[in-house]
Residue, then its C-alpha position, 0 to 999 in steps of 0.5 A: m560165203t553164206v551158202a553151205g559148201r561154198p566157203t570150202d570150195i572157194l578157200r580150197k581153190a584159192a589156197r596157194r594164193l591167199d596171204h591175207l583175209h578181210l573177214h566181215d559178216q553180212t547182216q540184214n538192215g531191219l529198216t530197208g531189208r537190204w543185206e549189208d556187208h562189213h559187220a563184225p564176224f558172228t553178227g550175221r549169216m556168214r558160215w563161220l564154222e565152215i570158213f574156219r574149218a576150211l582155213h584149217e584144212i588148207a593150213y592157212k598161215g596168213l593175216f586176218l583183218f576183221e571188222t570190229t564195230e559191233l563187238y565194241p559197246e564203247e569207243p573202238i579205239d579204247t577197246t582194240g586190245r580186247f578184240p581177240e577176247l570179244l571174238v572168242q566170246a562171239s564165236r562161242r555164242y554162235v555155236e551154242 
């Protein structure tokens, strides 16, 4: 999901079988240089605009599960209700 065209191809092929998605990003560890998964969306190198365009194209109506920790400066349990707002804010920064 980090290479142009790949998210669209994968989501089109899997469209009929998708009923939920676990969405997370991939970031590079500053100390080791290794790529690590399970970071909040819009904090790494995933092709989010292409992913969401492809999901719209296939009329995806399933569930979304998101990693959230980087979006929460406070204790995550106290801010869970703010996640949709924080995700929208992060996405706006991503496209600007």
